[in-house]
C-alpha positions in Angstrom: 39.9 143.2 84.1 40.7 143.1 80.4 38.1 145.7 79.6 39.6 148.0 82.2 43.1 147.5 80.8 41.7 148.3 77.3 40.0 151.5 78.5 43.1 152.6 80.3 45.2 152.1 77.1 42.6 154.0 75.0 42.2 157.0 77.5 45.8 157.3 78.7 48.1 155.7 76.1 50.8 158.4 76.3 50.9 158.2 80.1 51.4 154.5 79.9 54.2 154.9 77.4 55.9 157.5 79.6 55.7 155.3 82.6 57.0 152.4 80.5 60.0 154.5 79.3 60.9 155.4 82.9 60.5 151.8 84.0 62.8 150.4 81.2 65.4 153.1 82.0 65.4 152.1 85.7 65.4 148.4 84.8 68.3 148.9 82.4 70.3 150.7 85.0 69.8 147.8 87.4 70.2 145.1 84.8 73.7 146.2 83.8 75.0 145.0 87.1 73.5 141.5 86.7 76.6 139.8 85.6 78.6 141.1 88.6 75.9 139.7 91.0 75.6 136.2 89.4 77.7 133.2 90.1 79.1 130.1 88.5 78.6 126.6 89.8 75.4 125.7 91.7 75.1 122.1 90.5 75.2 120.6 94.0 72.6 120.0 96.7 73.6 122.1 99.7 72.3 119.4 102.1 74.0 116.5 100.3 76.8 114.5 101.9 79.4 115.6 99.3 78.6 119.3 100.0 78.9 118.8 103.8 82.2 117.0 103.2 83.4 120.0 101.2 82.3 122.3 104.0 84.1 120.2 106.6 87.3 120.2 104.6 87.0 123.9 104.2 86.4 124.4 107.9 89.0 122.0 109.3 91.7 121.7 106.6 91.6 124.9 104.5 89.6 123.5 101.5 89.9 120.9 98.9 92.2 121.3 95.9 90.4 123.2 93.2 93.3 124.7 91.2 96.0 122.5 89.6 99.0 124.3 88.0 100.7 122.0 85.5 104.3 123.2 85.4 106.6 122.1 82.6 110.4 122.6 82.7 111.6 124.8 79.8 114.5 122.5 79.4 115.1 119.0 80.7 113.4 117.6 83.8 111.7 119.3 86.7 114.5 118.1 89.0 117.1 120.1 87.1 118.6 122.9 89.2 117.1 125.7 87.1 113.7 124.2 87.1 113.8 123.5 90.8 114.8 127.0 91.6 112.0 128.4 89.4 109.5 125.9 91.0 110.4 126.9 94.6 110.2 130.6 93.7 106.7 130.0 92.1 105.5 128.1 95.2 106.8 130.8 97.5 104.8 133.4 95.5 101.7 131.3 95.6 101.9 130.8 99.3 102.1 134.6 99.8 99.0 135.1 97.6 96.0 136.1 99.9 93.5 134.3 97.6 95.1 130.9 97.9 95.6 128.3 100.7 96.7 124.7 101.0 99.4 125.1 98.4 101.2 121.8 97.9 103.9 121.3 95.3 106.2 118.6 93.9 109.3 120.5 95.1 108.1 120.3 98.7 109.0 116.6 99.2 109.6 115.4 95.7 106.5 113.2 95.8 106.4 110.9 92.8 102.6 111.3 92.4 103.1 115.0 91.7 105.6 114.4 88.8 104.8 113.1 85.4 106.1 109.7 84.1 108.7 111.4 81.8 109.9 113.8 84.6 109.3 116.9 82.5 106.2 118.1 84.3 105.2 118.7 87.9 102.1 119.7 89.8 101.3 122.5 92.2 98.0 122.0 94.0 96.0 124.8 95.7 92.7 125.9 97.0 91.2 129.1 95.7 89.3 130.9 98.5 85.9 132.5 98.5 82.3 131.6 97.7 81.3 130.8 94.2 81.4 134.4 92.9 84.6 135.3 94.8 86.3 132.0 93.8 85.7 132.6 90.1 87.0 136.2 90.4 90.0 135.1 92.4 90.7 132.2 90.0 90.6 134.5 87.0 93.2 136.8 88.7 95.5 133.9 89.9 95.4 132.3 86.4 96.2 135.6 84.7 99.1 136.3 87.2 100.9 132.9 87.2 100.2 131.1 84.0 102.5 131.3 80.9 106.3 131.7 81.0 107.8 131.9 84.5 111.3 133.3 84.7 112.3 131.5 81.6 112.7 128.3 83.5 109.1 127.0 83.6 105.8 127.1 81.6 102.7 127.1 83.7 99.2 126.1 82.7 96.0 126.0 84.9 93.4 123.3 85.4 91.1 121.9 88.1 87.6 122.8 89.1 88.3 126.5 89.6 90.0 126.9 86.2 87.1 125.0 84.5 84.5 127.3 86.1 86.6 130.3 85.0 86.7 129.1 81.4 83.0 128.2 81.5 82.0 131.7 82.8 84.1 133.4 80.1 82.8 131.1 77.3 79.2 131.6 78.4 79.5 135.4 78.1 81.0 135.1 74.6 78.4 132.6 73.5 75.6 134.9 74.7 76.9 137.8 72.6 77.2 135.5 69.6 73.7 134.0 70.0 72.1 137.4 70.3 74.1 138.7 67.3 72.6 135.9 65.3 69.1 135.8 66.8 68.1 139.5 66.8 68.8 140.3 63.1 67.4 137.0 61.9 64.3 137.5 64.0 63.8 141.0 62.6 64.0 139.6 59.0 61.4 136.9 59.9 59.1 139.5 61.5 59.3 141.6 58.3 58.3 138.5 56.3 55.4 137.7 58.7 54.0 141.2 58.9 55.1 142.8 55.7 55.3 146.1 57.5 58.3 147.7 59.2 56.3 149.3 62.1 54.4 146.1 62.9 57.6 144.1 62.7 59.4 146.4 65.2 56.7 146.3 67.9 57.4 142.7 69.1 61.0 143.7 69.6 59.8 146.4 72.0 58.1 143.7 74.2 61.2 141.5 73.9 63.3 144.4 75.1 61.1 145.0 78.1 61.1 141.3 79.0 64.9 140.9 78.8 65.7 144.2 80.5 63.2 143.7 83.3 64.5 140.2 84.0 68.1 141.3 84.1 67.1 143.8 86.7 65.3 141.0 88.6 68.4 138.8 88.4 70.5 141.6 89.7 68.3 142.2 92.7 68.0 138.5 93.5 71.7 137.9 93.0 72.4 140.6 95.6 70.5 138.6 98.3 70.8 134.9 97.2 72.8 132.6 94.9 71.8 133.0 91.2 73.6 131.2 88.3 75.2 133.3 85.6 73.7 130.9 83.1 70.2 132.3 83.9 71.1 135.1 81.5 71.1 132.7 78.6 67.5 131.7 79.3 66.5 135.3 79.9 67.6 136.4 76.4 66.3 133.4 74.5 62.9 133.3 76.3 62.5 137.0 76.7 63.0 137.7 73.0 60.9 134.6 72.0 57.9 135.1 74.3 57.9 138.9 73.8 57.5 138.2 70.1 55.0 135.4 70.6 52.6 137.5 72.7 53.1 140.7 70.6 52.5 138.7 67.4 49.1 137.5 68.7 48.1 141.0 69.8 49.2 142.8 66.6 47.6 140.1 64.4 44.2 140.5 66.2 44.5 144.3 66.1 45.2 144.4 62.4 42.4 141.9 61.8 39.9 144.1 63.6 41.0 147.2 61.7 40.5 145.2 58.4 36.9 144.6 59.3 36.3 148.4 59.5 36.4 148.7 63.3 37.6 152.0 64.8 41.0 152.1 66.5 39.3 152.2 70.0 37.1 149.2 69.3 40.0 147.3 67.8 42.0 147.9 70.9 39.1 146.8 73.1 38.5 143.6 71.2 42.2 142.8 71.0 42.8 143.1 74.7 39.5 141.3 75.5 40.4 138.3 73.3 44.1 138.1 72.5 45.0 139.7 75.8 43.0 137.0 77.7 44.9 134.3 75.7 48.3 136.0 76.5 47.4 136.0 80.2 46.5 132.3 80.3 49.4 131.3 78.1 51.8 133.1 80.4 50.2 131.4 83.4 50.8 127.9 81.9 54.4 128.8 81.0 55.2 130.3 84.4 53.7 127.3 86.1 56.0 124.9 84.2 59.1 127.0 85.0 58.1 127.6 88.6 58.6 123.8 89.1 62.3 124.5 88.9 62.1 126.2 92.3 61.6 122.9 94.1 65.1 121.8 93.3 67.8 122.5 95.9 70.6 123.3 93.4 70.7 127.0 92.8 71.7 126.4 89.2 68.2 125.0 88.5 66.4 127.5 90.8 68.1 130.3 89.0 66.3 129.3 85.8 63.1 129.3 87.7 63.7 132.8 88.9 64.6 133.9 85.4 61.9 132.0 83.6 59.0 133.1 85.8 60.3 136.6 85.8 60.7 136.8 82.0 57.2 135.3 81.4 55.5 137.7 83.9 57.3 140.8 82.5 56.6 139.8 78.9 52.9 139.2 79.7 52.5 142.4 81.7 54.2 144.6 79.1 52.1 142.9 76.3 48.9 143.6 78.2 49.7 147.3 79.1 52.4 148.6 76.8 51.2 147.0 73.5 47.6 148.3 73.7 48.9 151.8 74.4 51.3 151.5 71.4 48.4 150.3 69.2 46.1 153.0 70.4 48.7 155.7 69.5 49.7 154.1 66.2 46.2 153.2 65.0 46.2 152.5 61.3 49.9 153.5 61.1 50.7 150.0 62.5 50.6 149.0 58.8 53.1 151.8 57.8 56.3 150.9 56.0 54.6 148.2 53.9 57.2 146.1 52.1 57.0 145.4 48.4 56.0 141.8 48.7 53.1 142.5 51.1 49.8 142.6 49.4 47.6 145.5 50.4 44.9 144.4 52.8 46.6 141.1 53.6 46.1 141.1 57.4 43.7 138.2 57.9 45.7 135.6 59.8 43.7 132.7 58.4 45.7 130.2 56.4 43.8 127.8 54.0 46.8 125.4 54.2 46.2 124.8 58.0 42.5 124.5 57.5 42.9 122.0 54.7 45.4 120.0 56.8 43.0 119.8 59.7 40.2 118.8 57.5 42.3 116.0 55.9 43.4 114.7 59.2 39.9 114.7 60.6 38.6 112.7 57.7 41.0 109.8 58.5 42.4 110.5 61.9 43.9 107.1 62.6 45.5 106.8 59.2 47.1 110.2 59.3 48.0 110.4 63.0 49.5 106.9 63.4 52.6 107.4 61.2 53.3 110.7 62.9 52.9 109.1 66.3 55.2 106.2 65.3 57.9 108.7 64.2 57.7 110.6 67.4 57.9 107.4 69.5 60.9 106.2 67.5 62.6 109.6 68.1 61.9 109.1 71.8 63.4 105.6 72.0 67.0 106.7 72.8 65.6 107.8 76.2 65.6 104.1 77.2 69.4 104.3 77.4 69.5 107.7 79.1 72.3 108.3 81.6 72.8 111.5 83.5 75.9 113.5 84.5 77.1 116.9 85.7 79.3 119.4 83.9 83.1 118.9 83.8 85.9 120.0 81.5 84.5 118.0 78.6 81.7 120.5 78.1 84.4 123.0 77.0 85.8 123.2 73.5 88.8 120.9 72.9 91.3 123.8 72.9 90.2 125.3 76.3 93.3 125.4 78.5 91.6 123.8 81.6 90.4 120.9 79.5 93.8 120.3 78.0 95.4 120.3 81.5 92.8 117.8 82.7 93.7 115.5 79.7 97.4 115.9 80.5 96.7 114.9 84.2 94.9 111.7 83.1 97.6 110.8 80.6 100.8 111.6 82.4 100.2 111.3 86.1 99.4 108.3 88.3 95.9 109.4 89.5 95.0 113.0 90.2 94.3 114.5 93.6 92.0 117.0 91.9 89.6 114.1 90.9 90.1 112.2 94.1 87.5 111.0 96.6 87.8 113.0 99.8 86.7 111.4 103.1 86.3 113.6 106.1 85.9 112.3 109.6 84.8 115.3 111.7 85.6 113.8 115.1 88.7 112.3 116.8 90.0 109.0 115.5 92.7 106.8 117.0 95.7 106.0 114.8 95.3 102.2 114.6 91.6 102.2 113.4 92.4 105.0 111.0 95.3 103.0 109.5 93.1 99.9 109.2 90.4 102.0 107.5 92.8 103.5 105.0 94.1 100.0 104.3 90.6 98.7 103.6 90.0 101.6 101.2 93.2 100.8 99.3 91.8 97.3 98.6 88.9 98.7 96.6 88.9 98.2 92.8 90.3 101.1 90.9 92.1 102.7 93.8 95.7 103.7 93.1 96.6 105.0 96.6 95.0 106.2 99.8 96.6 109.1 101.7 96.1 109.7 105.4 97.9 111.3 108.3 99.2 107.8 109.2 100.8 107.1 105.8 100.1 106.3 102.2 98.5 102.9 101.3 98.3 100.9 98.1 97.0 97.4 97.4 96.1 96.8 101.0 99.4 97.7 102.6 101.5 100.8 103.6 103.5 102.2 100.7 107.2 102.8 101.3 106.9 106.6 100.9 107.9 107.7 104.4 105.6 109.1 107.1 102.1 110.3 106.4 101.0 113.8 105.6 100.5 115.5 108.9 98.3 118.1 107.3 95.6 115.5 106.8 95.2 115.0 110.5 94.0 117.1 113.5 93.2 116.1 117.0 89.5 116.6 116.3 89.3 115.5 112.7 90.9 113.4 110.0 91.0 113.6 106.2 91.6 110.6 103.9 92.2 111.0 100.2 91.3 108.1 97.9 93.1 108.6 94.6 92.0 106.4 91.6 92.8 106.0 87.9 89.0 106.1 87.2 87.3 109.0 85.6 85.4 110.4 88.6 82.1 110.8 86.7 82.2 107.4 85.0 80.0 104.5 86.1 83.0 102.9 87.6 83.9 106.1 89.4 80.3 106.3 90.8 80.5 102.7 91.9 83.8 103.5 93.8 82.0 106.3 95.6 79.3 103.8 96.7 82.0 101.3 97.8 83.9 104.0 99.9 80.6 105.0 101.6 79.8 101.4 102.3 83.3 100.7 103.9 83.3 100.1 107.7 84.3 103.3 109.3 87.0 103.6 112.0 85.9 103.7 115.7 82.2 103.8 114.7 82.8 107.3 113.2 80.5 108.9 110.6 82.7 109.8 107.5 81.5 112.3 105.0 82.5 111.3 101.4 83.0 114.1 98.8 84.8 114.9 95.6 83.7 115.1 92.0 82.3 111.6 91.7 80.4 111.9 95.0 78.9 115.3 93.8 77.5 113.6 90.7 76.0 110.7 92.7 74.4 113.2 95.2 73.2 115.5 92.4 71.4 112.6 90.6 69.8 111.4 93.8 68.7 114.9 94.7 67.1 115.7 91.3 65.6 112.2 91.3 64.0 112.8 94.7 62.5 116.2 93.7 61.6 115.4 90.1 58.2 113.6 91.0 57.2 116.7 93.0 58.1 119.0 90.1 56.2 116.8 87.6 53.2 116.6 89.9 53.2 120.4 90.3 53.3 120.9 86.6 50.6 118.4 85.8 48.1 119.5 88.5 48.4 123.2 87.9 48.4 122.9 84.1 45.3 120.7 84.4 43.5 123.2 86.6 44.4 126.2 84.3 43.4 124.5 81.1 40.2 123.2 82.7 39.3 126.8 83.7 40.3 128.0 80.3 38.4 125.4 78.2 35.6 124.5 80.6 36.6 120.8 80.0 38.4 118.1 81.9 39.2 116.1 78.7 41.1 118.9 76.9 43.7 119.2 79.7 44.3 115.5 79.6 44.6 115.5 75.9 47.0 118.4 76.0 49.2 116.7 78.7 49.5 113.4 76.8 50.3 115.0 73.4 52.8 117.4 75.0 54.6 114.5 76.7 54.9 112.7 73.4 56.4 115.7 71.6 58.8 116.3 74.6 59.9 112.7 74.6 60.7 112.9 70.9 62.8 116.1 71.4 64.7 114.7 74.4 65.2 111.4 72.6 66.9 113.1 69.7 69.1 115.1 72.0 70.1 111.9 73.8 70.9 110.3 70.4 73.1 113.3 69.5 74.8 114.4 72.7 75.0 111.2 74.7 75.4 108.7 71.9 77.8 111.0 70.0 76.0 111.2 66.7 76.8 114.5 64.9 79.7 115.1 67.4 82.1 115.9 64.6 79.7 118.3 63.0 78.7 120.2 66.2 82.2 120.0 67.7 81.4 118.4 71.2 82.5 115.4 73.2 79.8 112.8 73.8 79.0 112.3 77.4 76.0 111.6 79.7 73.2 114.1 79.4 73.7 117.0 81.8 71.2 116.4 84.6 70.2 120.0 85.3 70.0 121.1 81.7 67.8 118.0 80.8 65.4 119.0 83.5 65.5 122.6 82.4 64.8 121.7 78.8 61.8 119.6 79.8 60.3 122.4 81.9 60.9 125.1 79.2 59.7 123.0 76.3 56.6 121.9 78.3 55.7 125.4 79.1 56.1 126.6 75.5 54.1 123.7 74.2 51.3 124.8 76.5 51.8 128.3 75.1 50.8 127.1 71.7 48.1 124.8 73.2 46.4 127.9 74.5 46.8 129.8 71.2 45.1 127.0 69.3 42.5 125.9 71.8 41.3 129.4 72.4 40.1 129.7 68.8 38.7 126.2 68.7 36.8 126.9 71.9 35.6 130.2 70.6 34.0 128.7 67.5 32.6 125.8 69.4 30.8 128.3 71.7 29.4 130.0 68.6 27.5 126.8 67.9 29.9 124.9 65.6 30.4 121.1 66.0 33.8 119.9 67.1 35.1 119.1 63.6 34.1 122.5 62.1 35.5 124.3 65.1 38.9 122.5 64.9 39.1 123.3 61.1 38.2 126.9 61.6 40.4 127.3 64.7 43.5 125.9 63.1 42.7 128.0 60.0 42.7 131.1 62.1 45.7 130.3 64.3 47.9 128.0 62.2 49.8 130.9 60.6 50.3 132.7 63.9 51.4 129.5 65.7 53.8 128.5 63.0 55.3 132.0 62.7 55.6 132.3 66.5 57.2 128.9 66.7 59.8 129.7 64.0 60.6 133.0 65.7 60.9 131.4 69.1 62.9 128.5 67.8 65.4 130.9 66.2 66.1 132.4 69.7 66.9 128.9 71.0 68.7 127.5 67.9 71.1 130.5 68.1 72.6 128.8 71.2 73.5 125.8 69.0 76.5 128.0 68.2 77.6 127.8 71.8 81.0 126.3 72.6 79.6 124.7 75.8 78.1 121.4 74.9 75.3 121.5 77.5 74.2 124.9 76.2 74.2 123.5 72.6 72.0 120.7 73.8 69.6 123.0 75.6 69.3 125.4 72.6 68.9 122.8 69.9 66.6 120.6 72.0 64.3 123.4 73.0 64.1 124.7 69.5 63.4 121.2 68.1 60.7 120.7 70.8 59.0 123.9 69.8 58.9 123.0 66.1 57.7 119.4 66.7 54.9 120.8 68.8 53.9 123.5 66.4 53.9 121.2 63.3 53.3 117.6 64.3 51.2 118.1 67.4 49.1 121.2 66.5 48.9 120.3 62.8 48.2 116.6 63.0 47.8 115.1 66.5 45.4 117.7 67.9 42.9 117.5 65.0 43.1 113.7 65.1 42.5 113.5 68.8 39.7 116.0 68.6 38.0 114.0 65.9 38.3 110.8 67.8 37.0 112.4 71.0 34.1 114.0 69.3 31.6 115.7 71.7 33.3 114.1 74.7 36.3 116.5 74.1 34.3 119.2 75.9 33.0 117.1 78.8 33.1 118.6 82.2 31.3 117.8 85.4 28.5 120.2 86.3 30.4 122.1 89.1 33.2 122.9 86.7 30.8 124.1 84.1 29.3 126.5 86.7 32.7 127.8 87.7 33.6 128.3 84.0 30.3 130.1 83.3 30.7 132.3 86.4 34.2 133.5 85.7 34.3 133.3 81.9 37.8 132.0 81.7 38.2 131.6 78.0 39.2 133.8 75.1 35.7 134.0 73.9 34.4 134.6 77.4 31.5 136.9 78.3 31.8 140.6 77.6 30.1 143.5 79.2 27.7 144.0 76.3 27.6 144.3 72.6 30.7 145.9 71.1 29.9 148.8 68.8 31.5 148.4 65.4 31.1 146.9 62.0 28.8 144.1 61.2 30.1 140.6 61.4 32.2 139.3 58.6 35.3 137.2 58.0 37.6 137.7 60.9 34.9 138.8 63.3 36.1 138.5 66.9 34.3 136.8 69.8 32.2 139.2 71.7 31.1 141.1 68.6 27.6 141.0 67.3 28.0 137.6 65.6 25.3 135.0 65.8 26.2 131.4 66.5 27.2 129.6 63.4 27.8 132.9 61.6 30.5 133.8 59.1 33.3 133.8 61.7 32.7 130.1 62.2 31.5 129.2 58.8 34.4 130.5 56.7 36.2 127.1 57.2 33.1 125.0 57.6 33.0 123.7 54.0 33.5 119.9 53.9 34.4 119.8 57.6 33.5 116.5 59.2 31.0 116.5 62.0 31.9 115.2 65.4 
């Protein structure tokens, strides 16, 4: 297959580039509509009890409160004549608004719960209609229309879930632009430093552009037929730019290396596709497998990252395998054009003595050098012992975000908030006496301020003297009970209250559905926890199979899985220490809170896939030299000498794409960007530079063990970078930098260049 791709690139390079140009134009035309097709939210399991409760409220009672307007009197109290006239006029306008329903205001019945303690502020509660996309669009319009000064008598501010989602969507778009404004120029500078040539430095950006544009088109098409999160665009840009550069970097380095040996352009393209192209294909497969595991989760927020991740990996790999060889065939030796002053002529050999010496040092005393590194990584992972998980709320926004400030005012100035209440829906007829007894029992629960039902309002186990119940909470065929507490809905105490409400004896043997923000968190954690073992098993099994086919060994995949888990644990532990425990909060400008459940799972899958990316890069060269007859120690030293510079450069470039999201004003995006970038660097330096050589030295010959059936499969299909080729490749005689498949004898110069002083296995 790889030989056919190479021949196509050599014979029809301009045709490939014309097709590619048309494809990117079409993808770009589709991709510009991606943001309009994507949605906010998606953190909840559609089959969970809280989601079904929300659907029942929507169907029978017109929807839960998701928009809270905090209204302040311009002068005096909200009961003053001018403020009351303005309030009633505002409420009348809101009730005429086609995008709102269930509008409830303080001025309707002067409910004390809807007025602040100082009497200067009042609440208007409403439900914004529509699905996730429509709701955000409608909320944006309503907030623009009604907030700010109102007739000189009132000042209106917006909060609640709809306002938070609106602010998060706007902030995400701003953060994405800023991250790309930082990442792209910095990446270009680093590419110039790595290649020392303007033309060679620009080529990886071409692949990154293909990956990003193609995935945006994919997200637009998927978003037109199913729910896709708007936050998938953030992963698309970071991963598309990073992987495009990673794969192109490997291909260009091999091509320049081949040219430096005196090979013709055609032979250089053939050997580059046959070797580096094979590595790219397997690397992409391992990354795609890790990200495909996100598709097992029911939350469309997580599934969206699976769509984007698999799409961007496949598009980056395909464009690297087809477009890059065509570009190299057309450019030929001009790939080195635009040489920069600091680049030494002829400096194209990727081998780095530093990495070879590091591997040699580690392998002389593997335990002595690896144990301190291992101890540091395990210490970094230790905060995971206290890990707690949550879902996004207003605290992920910057402190000056309007919806966050409104939420703070609700907690400080009002006796419980209906927006954060627990909603109980009984989707069947219930008699009055059992319903009253049920509401009374719920009002006894610790932390409950009041319970509202169609039969009345209850507090401390008795009916409150607030007049008749709210008739809007009852229907002949259904009842709704609102449990208002002073607890933060996503706190441990708030989650305990959800469990207590669900455990309460229902009226008339009914089957209540319990929803609300706290219930959504409980259900989300349960849902992710139930599916996580499936996702982990999928990643482990498929990665094991792919690496076994790639290396021809069953030990190498196990070694890779163990070392990757250690580096991932360290990165996740550091993020827990920072974002959950609150260290560096003042520096990074976030509010400490539990680790966001979906983003933590996402970071694990992304970082695992990228770790396997570099695993394939390094192992491919080690395997190649081992197949040329070198012992394990010499192969590791030579392999790291060849790939160390490429892996470290690729890791730095990819980390830049993720670290750029550290500038985000959304704390969970900060966590994802910084955590993913840190995991990449830990893997490239500590794992590839120290732990891999140490493990290979300790394993010795057993590192390549495989049962006979697997050896036959590997021999039959040649699934390795140095796999079988159709025949001798014409070209120069072997020398330093000779590629696998050329006329190099086992143990020749390609393997021996780093063999000096290398320990045997």
